[in-house]
C-alpha positions as CSV (number, residue, x, y, z in Angstrom):
1,M,117.1,-112.1,35.6
2,C,113.5,-112.3,34.3
3,F,112.0,-110.8,30.9
4,G,108.9,-109.3,30.0
5,R,107.5,-107.4,27.4
6,S,104.6,-104.8,27.0
7,G,103.4,-103.6,23.8
8,D,105.2,-102.7,20.8
9,T,108.5,-102.2,23.2
10,P,109.2,-105.3,24.9
11,D,110.8,-104.6,28.3
12,V,113.4,-106.8,30.0
13,S,113.5,-106.6,33.9
14,V,117.0,-107.4,35.2
15,A,117.6,-108.0,38.9
16,T,120.3,-105.7,40.5
17,V,123.4,-107.9,41.0
18,K,124.7,-107.4,44.4
19,Q,128.7,-107.8,45.3
20,L,129.4,-111.7,45.3
21,P,130.8,-112.9,48.4
22,N,134.6,-114.1,48.7
23,P,134.4,-117.4,50.5
24,R,137.9,-117.7,52.4
25,S,139.2,-121.3,53.5
26,A,140.0,-121.4,57.2
27,G,143.3,-121.2,58.5
28,P,145.3,-119.8,55.6
29,R,148.8,-120.9,55.0
30,S,150.1,-118.0,54.3
31,K,149.4,-114.1,54.1
32,L,149.1,-114.4,50.3
33,M,146.7,-116.8,49.2
34,R,146.6,-118.3,45.7
35,T,143.4,-120.8,46.0
36,R,140.2,-119.0,47.1
37,P,136.7,-120.5,46.3
38,G,134.9,-118.3,44.1
39,L,137.1,-117.0,41.8
40,K,139.3,-119.6,40.0
41,L,138.4,-121.9,37.2
42,G,137.9,-125.8,37.8
43,V,136.4,-127.0,41.2
44,S,136.4,-124.0,43.1
45,F,134.8,-122.1,40.3
46,T,132.3,-124.5,40.2
47,Q,131.3,-124.1,43.6
48,H,131.0,-120.4,43.0
49,R,128.5,-121.1,40.4
50,R,126.6,-123.5,42.7
51,I,126.1,-120.7,45.4
52,D,125.1,-118.4,42.5
53,R,122.3,-120.8,41.6
54,L,121.7,-120.7,45.4
55,R,120.9,-117.5,45.5
56,E,118.8,-117.6,42.3
57,L,116.6,-120.3,44.2
58,L,116.1,-118.5,47.2
59,S,115.0,-115.4,45.4
60,R,112.4,-117.6,43.2
61,H,111.1,-119.1,46.5
62,P,110.2,-116.1,49.0
63,G,108.1,-118.6,51.1
64,G,111.2,-120.7,51.9
65,V,112.8,-123.9,51.0
66,T,114.1,-126.6,53.1
67,L,117.6,-127.4,53.3
68,Y,117.2,-131.1,51.9
69,D,115.1,-129.9,49.2
70,L,117.7,-127.1,48.2
71,A,120.5,-129.7,48.5
72,K,118.9,-132.1,45.9
73,M,118.1,-129.1,43.6
74,L,121.9,-128.2,43.5
75,D,123.1,-131.9,43.8
76,V,125.2,-131.5,47.0
77,A,125.2,-132.8,50.0
78,P,122.9,-131.5,52.9
79,R,126.3,-130.7,55.2
80,T,127.6,-128.9,51.8
81,M,124.5,-127.1,51.4
82,R,125.0,-125.8,55.3
83,R,128.1,-124.2,54.4
84,Y,126.9,-122.6,51.2
85,L,124.1,-121.1,53.2
86,K,126.6,-119.7,55.4
87,E,128.3,-118.0,52.5
88,V,125.0,-116.4,51.2
89,E,124.4,-115.1,54.7
90,R,127.5,-112.7,53.8
91,E,125.8,-111.0,51.1
92,Y,122.1,-111.3,52.1
93,D,119.8,-111.5,55.7
94,L,118.2,-114.9,55.8
95,S,115.2,-115.7,57.8
96,P,114.5,-119.2,58.3
97,L,110.6,-120.1,59.0
98,R,109.8,-123.0,61.4
99,P,106.5,-124.2,60.6
100,R,103.6,-124.3,63.3
101,G,103.4,-127.8,64.5
102,G,107.1,-128.8,63.8
103,G,108.5,-130.0,60.6
104,P,111.8,-129.1,58.5
105,C,113.2,-125.5,58.6
106,L,112.5,-123.2,55.4
107,W,115.3,-121.1,54.1
108,R,114.6,-117.9,52.6
109,I,115.8,-114.6,51.9
110,D,114.2,-112.0,54.0
111,P,111.7,-110.0,52.1
112,S,113.5,-106.8,52.5
113,E,116.8,-108.1,51.2
114,L,115.1,-109.4,47.8
115,P,117.0,-108.0,44.7
116,R,115.1,-104.8,42.8
117,K,114.5,-105.0,39.5
118,V,115.3,-102.7,36.7
119,E,113.3,-102.2,33.5
120,M,115.1,-102.4,30.3
121,R,113.8,-101.8,26.8
122,R,114.7,-104.2,24.0
123,A,116.9,-101.3,22.5
124,Q,118.9,-100.9,25.4
125,A,119.5,-104.7,25.5
126,Y,121.1,-104.3,22.1
127,A,123.0,-101.5,23.2
128,L,124.7,-103.5,25.9
129,L,125.1,-106.5,23.4
130,A,126.9,-104.1,21.2
131,T,129.7,-103.6,23.6
132,R,130.2,-107.1,24.5
133,R,133.4,-107.6,22.5
134,I,135.1,-105.1,24.4
135,F,135.9,-107.9,27.0
136,D,137.0,-110.5,24.5
137,S,140.6,-110.1,25.7
138,L,139.6,-111.5,29.0
139,Q,138.7,-114.7,27.6
140,G,139.7,-117.7,29.7
141,S,139.2,-115.8,32.9
142,A,136.2,-116.5,35.6
143,L,135.6,-112.5,34.9
144,F,135.1,-113.0,31.6
145,D,132.7,-116.3,32.2
146,E,130.7,-113.8,34.5
147,I,130.4,-111.3,32.0
148,D,129.4,-113.9,29.2
149,M,126.5,-115.1,31.4
150,A,125.2,-111.8,31.6
151,V,125.7,-111.4,28.0
152,G,123.9,-114.7,27.4
153,K,120.7,-113.5,29.3
154,L,120.5,-110.3,27.4
155,R,121.0,-112.2,23.9
156,A,118.0,-114.7,24.8
157,F,115.9,-111.5,25.5
158,A,117.2,-110.0,22.1
159,D,116.5,-113.0,20.0
160,R,112.7,-113.0,21.2
161,P,110.3,-112.2,18.6
162,G,108.4,-108.7,19.3
163,R,104.8,-107.8,19.0
164,G,103.0,-105.6,16.7
165,P,105.2,-104.1,13.9
166,N,108.4,-106.3,15.3
167,A,106.3,-109.8,15.1
168,G,108.7,-112.3,13.4
169,L,111.9,-110.2,14.1
170,A,113.3,-112.8,16.3
171,N,115.8,-113.9,13.2
172,A,117.1,-110.3,12.5
173,R,120.2,-111.1,14.6
174,L,120.6,-107.3,15.2
175,E,122.9,-108.1,18.0
176,D,125.4,-109.3,15.4
177,R,125.1,-106.1,13.1
178,F,125.1,-103.6,15.7
179,V,128.5,-104.3,17.3
180,Y,131.9,-102.6,18.7
181,L,135.0,-104.0,17.0
182,P,138.1,-103.8,19.1
183,R,141.0,-103.0,16.9
184,L,143.1,-105.6,18.3
185,T,141.9,-108.9,20.7
186,R,144.8,-109.5,22.9
187,D,145.0,-113.0,24.4
188,Y,145.0,-113.3,28.1
189,S,144.3,-116.9,28.4
190,D,147.7,-117.7,29.8
191,K,147.4,-115.2,32.5
192,S,144.0,-115.8,33.8
193,D,144.3,-116.8,37.0
194,E,146.4,-113.4,37.5
195,L,143.8,-111.3,35.7
196,D,141.1,-112.6,38.3
197,E,143.5,-112.0,41.1
198,L,143.8,-108.3,39.7
199,F,139.9,-107.9,39.6
200,L,139.5,-109.2,42.8
201,A,141.9,-106.8,44.3
202,V,140.5,-103.8,42.4
203,S,136.8,-104.7,43.6
204,E,137.2,-105.5,47.3
205,L,140.0,-102.8,48.0
206,R,142.8,-105.5,48.6
207,P,146.6,-104.6,48.4
208,L,148.3,-106.4,45.5
209,S,151.7,-108.1,45.5
210,L,153.3,-108.4,42.4
211,R,156.6,-108.8,40.4
212,Y,157.1,-105.9,37.6
213,P,159.9,-104.3,35.8
214,K,162.0,-101.7,37.6
215,A,161.2,-98.2,37.1
216,G,163.4,-96.5,34.6
217,R,164.3,-96.9,30.9
218,Q,167.5,-99.2,31.6
219,G,165.6,-101.2,34.0
220,A,162.7,-101.9,31.9
221,A,165.0,-102.5,29.1
222,H,167.1,-105.1,30.6
223,G,163.9,-107.3,32.3
224,R,164.8,-106.6,35.5
225,E,161.9,-107.0,38.1
226,E,161.2,-106.0,41.7
227,R,158.8,-107.6,44.2
228,M,156.3,-104.7,45.2
229,T,152.9,-104.0,46.8
230,I,150.3,-101.8,45.2
231,H,146.8,-100.4,46.1
232,P,144.9,-101.2,42.8
233,Y,142.6,-98.3,42.4
234,A,141.3,-99.4,38.8
235,L,141.4,-101.8,36.4
236,V,141.3,-100.3,32.6
237,L,140.7,-101.7,29.3
238,Y,142.5,-99.1,27.2
239,C,143.5,-99.3,23.5
240,D,142.4,-103.0,23.7
241,A,144.8,-103.9,26.5
242,V,144.5,-103.9,30.2
243,Y,146.1,-101.5,32.6
244,C,146.0,-100.8,36.4
245,V,146.2,-97.9,38.1
246,G,147.7,-98.1,41.5
247,Y,149.3,-96.6,44.4
248,H,153.1,-98.0,44.7
249,V,153.5,-98.3,48.5
250,A,157.2,-98.2,48.8
251,Q,157.6,-95.2,46.1
252,K,154.3,-93.2,47.6
253,E,153.3,-92.3,44.1
254,I,150.3,-93.2,42.0
255,R,151.4,-95.3,38.9
256,T,149.8,-97.1,35.8
257,F,150.8,-100.6,35.2
258,V,150.5,-102.6,32.0
259,F,148.9,-106.0,32.8
260,D,151.2,-107.8,30.3
261,R,154.2,-106.7,32.4
262,M,152.8,-108.1,35.9
263,R,153.9,-111.5,37.1
264,D,153.0,-113.4,39.9
265,A,150.1,-111.1,41.0
266,Q,148.6,-112.2,44.3
267,A,145.9,-110.2,46.4
268,I,146.7,-110.0,50.1
269,Y,143.0,-110.3,51.5
270,E,143.6,-110.1,55.0
271,E,144.2,-106.5,54.2
272,R,142.1,-103.4,52.7
273,F,142.9,-100.1,51.5
274,E,141.2,-96.6,51.1
275,L,140.4,-95.6,48.0
276,P,141.2,-91.6,47.7
277,A,137.8,-89.5,47.4
278,N,139.3,-87.4,44.7
279,F,140.7,-90.4,42.4
280,R,139.9,-89.7,38.7
281,V,141.0,-92.7,36.7
282,E,140.8,-90.5,33.5
283,E,143.8,-88.2,34.6
284,H,146.0,-91.1,34.1
285,F,145.8,-91.7,30.4
286,R,146.8,-89.3,27.4
287,G,145.1,-90.1,24.1
288,D,146.1,-92.9,21.7
289,F,149.7,-93.1,22.8
290,G,149.7,-94.8,26.2
291,A,149.2,-94.4,30.0
292,L,151.1,-92.3,31.8
293,S,154.3,-93.3,33.8
294,P,156.7,-92.0,36.5
295,L,159.3,-91.6,33.7
296,A,160.1,-88.1,32.2
297,P,158.1,-87.4,29.0
298,V,160.2,-87.6,25.9
299,K,160.2,-85.3,22.9
300,V,159.2,-86.7,19.9
301,V,158.9,-85.4,16.2
302,I,157.5,-87.1,13.2
303,E,157.1,-85.4,9.9
304,L,153.9,-86.4,7.9
305,D,153.6,-86.2,3.9
306,A,150.4,-84.2,2.5
307,Q,148.5,-87.6,2.3
308,A,148.9,-88.4,6.0
309,A,148.7,-84.8,7.1
310,R,144.9,-84.7,5.6
311,S,144.1,-87.0,8.1
312,V,145.8,-86.2,11.0
313,R,145.5,-82.4,11.0
314,D,142.4,-82.2,12.8
315,T,142.8,-85.0,15.1
316,M,143.9,-84.7,18.9
317,L,146.3,-87.8,19.2
318,H,147.8,-86.3,22.4
319,P,147.0,-83.7,24.7
320,S,150.7,-82.4,24.2
321,Q,150.3,-82.2,20.7
322,K,151.9,-79.4,18.2
323,S,151.5,-79.2,14.7
324,A,153.6,-77.1,12.2
325,A,153.0,-77.0,8.3
326,V,156.1,-78.0,6.3
327,A,156.9,-77.8,2.5
328,G,154.5,-79.6,0.5
329,G,151.6,-79.5,2.4
330,G,153.0,-81.9,5.0
331,L,153.1,-81.6,8.7
332,R,155.2,-81.7,11.7
333,L,154.0,-83.4,15.0
334,T,155.8,-82.6,17.8
335,L,154.6,-84.7,21.2
336,Q,155.8,-85.3,24.8
337,V,155.6,-88.9,25.2
338,D,156.0,-91.1,28.2
339,E,156.7,-94.3,26.2
340,P,157.8,-93.4,22.7
341,A,157.8,-97.1,21.7
342,L,153.9,-97.1,22.1
343,L,154.2,-95.2,18.8
344,S,156.0,-97.4,16.6
345,S,153.0,-99.4,15.3
346,W,151.2,-96.1,14.5
347,I,154.0,-94.8,12.7
348,L,154.5,-98.0,10.7
349,G,150.8,-98.0,9.8
350,L,151.3,-94.9,7.9
351,G,154.1,-96.3,5.7
352,R,156.4,-94.0,3.8
353,S,154.2,-91.3,4.8
354,A,155.7,-90.6,8.0
355,Q,159.0,-90.1,8.9
356,V,160.6,-90.1,12.4
357,I,162.9,-87.0,13.3
358,E,163.7,-87.5,17.0
359,P,164.5,-89.3,19.3
360,Q,167.0,-91.5,17.6
361,A,165.9,-94.4,19.8
362,L,162.3,-94.4,18.1
363,R,163.9,-93.8,14.7
364,D,166.0,-96.9,15.3
365,Q,163.0,-99.1,16.4
366,V,161.2,-97.9,13.4
367,Q,164.0,-98.5,10.9
368,Q,164.7,-102.3,12.4
369,E,161.0,-103.4,12.2
370,L,161.0,-102.2,8.4
371,E,164.1,-104.2,8.2
372,A,162.7,-107.2,9.4
373,T,159.6,-107.2,7.4
374,L,161.8,-106.6,4.3
375,A,164.0,-109.3,5.0
376,T,161.1,-111.7,5.0
377,Y,160.7,-110.6,1.3
378,D,164.4,-110.4,0.3
379,P,167.0,-110.9,2.9
380,A,169.7,-109.7,0.2
381,L,168.2,-106.0,0.5
382,V,168.8,-105.6,4.3
383,R,171.8,-103.5,5.4
384,P,172.9,-103.2,9.0
385,V,171.7,-100.1,11.2
386,G,174.1,-97.1,11.1
387,K,175.5,-98.0,7.4
388,R,173.1,-96.2,5.3
389,K,174.7,-93.9,2.3
């Protein structure tokens, strides 16, 4: 990325980012490979960074650079550099130059393959910076590191003082004052490898093998898992959590999978699947109350008092939402929800202004949460569920 300014509206020229290659080890030991250079943290991710740096060096030297000079710049052996050049050749056409009269070969990216540039004004850079916290839950993964590198380049541009009326505004720190704040930042640091595996499978259209709770409420409730293979169509950051919309190969249906429930996710890198032309990720999510599941929707009825009704009356929480006035200015909400348990935190947030009428399972869940909270203040006030007067 290279930056430039023009008059009072500084611009940043951003090189188009092409898809990064995925180097594969020769002679895979199994169909499900867990270690692949270019995505994992540690040594393999360091190699990925070096290959990324090699692309940048070749782009900056259109006249060509010798293999030995490249090896010195990246502090690797010439033999390693030959391997890195082969990896870059998967992405770009290289056109080595052989100087007249002899001499070492000069490596360069074919001029027609050099990345194009996109002009970006300062305000556009700030707009992108404002969204950076959307990705905070991905911290610890190689995917987050790549995003953070791009954000760092934008921040470096935003920190530069402007010209004309913007002179001297280097410390205005607008990138810290024009921001999106997620409601809740999840911590996926203990699942960073699986998150990278999922992103690889989505981005390269690779099947994904994983363990996941069995479909059906009893299976999910008792923690029963099954090994399955899916075609991961999309990775979605939704309500500050990570979801995957994918095709369940054995069940022959599209389902939405919660990343938190995935275990032992492994991309099958020898295979690819076709993304349906009519696939639309928006069709698999509904409002604030979770993604669609293959389970039959459950009717949920919640009564709100007049205070809560004022804030909810004009809000569409779910496409199935129906409202009816009740005595005292309150409101009765009726919803058809795939996983009623996802509503509990929203209901608890309304305190005594909200009461679950049905289903009984959700009513019991909210009651148990309230009792657990009450017990932290005075355990003697807690009475067993079902023994209310």
